[in-house]
C-alpha positions as CSV (number, residue, x, y, z in Angstrom):
1,M,18.0,4.3,-55.3
2,Y,21.3,4.3,-53.5
3,I,19.5,4.4,-50.1
4,E,17.0,1.7,-51.0
5,R,19.7,-0.7,-51.9
6,Y,21.5,-0.3,-48.6
7,A,18.2,-0.3,-46.6
8,R,17.4,-3.7,-47.9
9,A,20.8,-5.1,-47.3
10,Y,21.0,-4.0,-43.7
11,R,18.3,-4.5,-41.1
12,L,19.0,-1.9,-38.5
13,N,16.7,-3.3,-35.9
14,Y,18.0,-6.8,-36.2
15,V,20.2,-8.1,-33.4
16,P,21.5,-11.7,-33.9
17,E,20.9,-13.9,-30.9
18,N,23.4,-16.5,-29.8
19,V,21.2,-19.0,-27.9
20,E,24.2,-20.9,-26.6
21,S,25.5,-17.9,-24.7
22,I,22.3,-17.1,-22.9
23,S,22.2,-18.6,-19.4
24,E,19.0,-19.7,-18.0
25,F,17.5,-17.6,-15.2
26,D,17.9,-19.5,-11.9
27,M,15.9,-18.2,-9.0
28,P,17.7,-18.2,-5.7
29,P,16.4,-20.8,-3.2
30,S,14.3,-19.6,-0.3
31,P,15.8,-20.4,3.1
32,D,14.4,-23.6,4.5
33,S,13.8,-22.0,7.8
34,S,11.2,-19.6,6.3
35,Y,8.8,-22.4,5.7
36,S,9.1,-24.5,8.9
37,W,9.3,-21.6,11.3
38,S,6.5,-21.7,13.8
39,L,5.3,-19.1,16.2
40,T,5.5,-19.8,19.9
41,D,3.2,-18.7,22.7
42,E,5.9,-16.2,23.7
43,D,5.6,-14.5,20.2
44,F,1.8,-14.1,20.8
45,A,2.3,-12.7,24.3
46,K,4.4,-9.7,23.0
47,E,2.8,-6.3,22.8
48,P,2.4,-5.0,19.2
49,P,4.8,-2.3,18.1
50,I,4.1,1.3,19.1
51,V,2.2,3.3,16.4
52,P,4.1,6.3,15.1
53,S,2.7,9.6,16.5
54,Q,1.7,10.8,13.0
55,L,-0.8,8.0,12.7
56,H,-2.7,9.2,15.8
57,L,-3.9,12.3,13.8
58,T,-6.5,10.7,11.7
59,V,-9.7,12.0,10.2
60,L,-11.7,9.9,12.7
61,G,-10.0,11.6,15.7
62,M,-10.6,15.2,14.5
63,Q,-13.4,17.4,15.7
64,N,-14.4,20.4,13.7
65,T,-17.4,22.6,13.3
66,D,-19.4,23.1,10.1
67,E,-18.0,26.7,9.9
68,E,-14.4,25.7,9.2
69,A,-12.9,23.5,6.5
70,S,-11.2,20.3,7.5
71,P,-7.4,20.6,7.6
72,K,-5.3,19.0,4.9
73,P,-4.5,15.4,6.0
74,Q,-0.8,14.5,6.5
75,H,0.8,12.5,3.8
76,V,1.4,9.6,6.2
77,V,-2.3,9.0,6.8
78,L,-3.3,8.9,3.1
79,N,-4.4,5.6,1.7
80,H,-4.6,4.0,5.1
81,L,-7.8,2.5,6.5
82,F,-8.5,3.5,10.1
83,I,-11.0,2.1,12.5
84,E,-12.4,3.7,15.6
85,K,-14.4,1.7,18.1
86,G,-16.7,3.6,20.3
87,S,-17.1,3.0,24.0
88,S,-18.8,-0.1,25.2
89,S,-22.1,1.7,25.3
90,Q,-22.0,2.6,21.6
91,S,-22.8,-0.1,19.2
92,M,-21.1,1.3,16.1
93,V,-17.7,1.3,14.5
94,A,-16.3,4.0,12.2
95,L,-14.0,3.3,9.3
96,G,-12.1,6.2,7.7
97,L,-10.0,6.6,4.6
98,S,-8.4,9.7,3.1
99,H,-7.3,9.7,-0.5
100,R,-5.6,12.3,-2.7
101,F,-7.2,13.0,-6.1
102,Q,-5.2,15.5,-8.1
103,S,-5.0,18.6,-5.8
104,K,-8.0,17.6,-3.7
105,Y,-8.4,15.3,-0.7
106,V,-11.3,12.9,-0.5
107,T,-12.2,11.4,2.9
108,V,-14.7,8.6,3.3
109,V,-16.1,7.7,6.7
110,L,-18.3,4.6,7.0
111,Y,-20.3,4.0,10.1
112,K,-21.2,0.4,10.7
113,P,-23.4,-1.0,13.5
114,V,-21.8,-3.7,15.6
115,R,-23.7,-6.9,16.0
116,R,-23.7,-8.5,19.4
């Protein structure tokens, strides 16, 4: 009876809110230059950045025999989609993706013919 009387009198999960003291959330303005910035011909003439050396070791670039298991892919190539174009005489493109599922690695390679 003693506990019930005090439990009713006090709401332990009630926090009074003073609406006047809450300031509205104001998002910071975006810089005006980010919307009106246009790319010049000089920007398109630049070479793309160099790919890190770890990304050259992809599933598509590996060659192994049926006798040995594929090596474990490096963590930097997981969840990245890679494309390998064959020589000009080949009319196909290979897309590869490696994904980790629990303690296993799943690799999917899709071969697609190129339409000319």
